N, C-alpha and C positions, 0 to 999 in steps of 0.2 A: 221284686216281682218276677223278673226274668229268671232268676235262680229257682224260684218256686216252680215255675212252669217247666224249666229244664229238668228239675228233679222229679216232677210229676210225670214226665214223659216215660219214666221207667217203672212207675208204680202200677204193677199189673193187676192189683185187686181193687183199685180205685175206679168207681163208676161215675161219680159226680164230684165236681170241684166248685166250691163257693169262693169266688174272688170279687164279690160285689163290694162296692164302695171303698176301693183302695186308692182312688184318686191318681191312678197312673196315667201317663201320657202314652198315646199309641205311636211312638216314634218307630222307625224302621226296625230297630233291635227288638222292641216289644212285640211288634207284629210277627217278626220271624220266630220269636219264642213261642207265641201262640200257635202259629202254623206247625212248628216243629213238634210241639206237644200233641196237637191234633193228629198229625201223621204218624208219629212214633207209637203212641199209646192207643191201641185198638180196642181196649176195654173201657176206656173213659169216653162215655157217650153223652155226658151232660155237663155243660159249662155255664156258670152264672157270672156274668160280667156287668150286671146292672149297676147303675150309679157310678160308672167310670167314664172317662173321656174317650169314647170310641167314635172316630170320625167316619165319614162316608168312604174315604180312601181305605181305611182299615177294614171296614165292613165289606168292601168289594174284594179285598184280598182274602178275607175269611170265607166269603161266598165261593170264590174260585176254589179254595181248598176243600170246601164241603162238597163241591161237585166233582172233584178229581181224586184227591188222595185221602180224604177224611169222610167217606160215605157212611161210616159207622156212627158219626156224631148225629144225634137225634134232637138235642136241645142245646141251644146257645142263646142265653138271655142277654140282651143288650139294653142300653138305656133307651127310654121311650122318646128321646129327643133327636132321633136320627133326622137329618135335614132333608135328604133326597128320597122321595117316596118310591121312585123306580128302583133305586139301589136296595131299599128295604124290601120291596116286593120280590126282587130277585133272590135276596137272602132267604125270605120266607119260603119261596118255591124250592130252593135247594134243601132246606130243612125238611119240608114236606116230602120231597122225593126220598130223602134218607130214611124218614120214618116209615114210609110205605115199603121200601126195600128191606128194612129191618123186620117187618112183619111177615114177609114171605118165608115160607118154609117152617113156620111155627105151628101149623095146623097138625092135628093128629097126635098131639102130645097129651091127650086126655087120659082118663083112667081106663084100664083094660077091663073088659067084661069078664066076670067070673063064669066058669063052666059048671 
């Protein structure tokens, strides 16, 4: 799984990656691979990690990355069994901030009026 993430970090046309239900453990090497991919690939804005073993510790690191180096990430799906509600709430706030930041500057791209 780490190799997939490291390879994905240079895939410039990829916008979403589905890695749900791969049963990986979120050891330090795996967390670093996720962070590396999020920071390196600025076009990849949607990650699906549902049904994997993502712990509170890993979610805290992902949240920190979302707030600092990966503000382009707008969707990061995690298992619904996150233990600590405060950690999950901070994670959701970071994603919401990224979504709002991504919407700025997109106004005015409508059709031009014909003369």
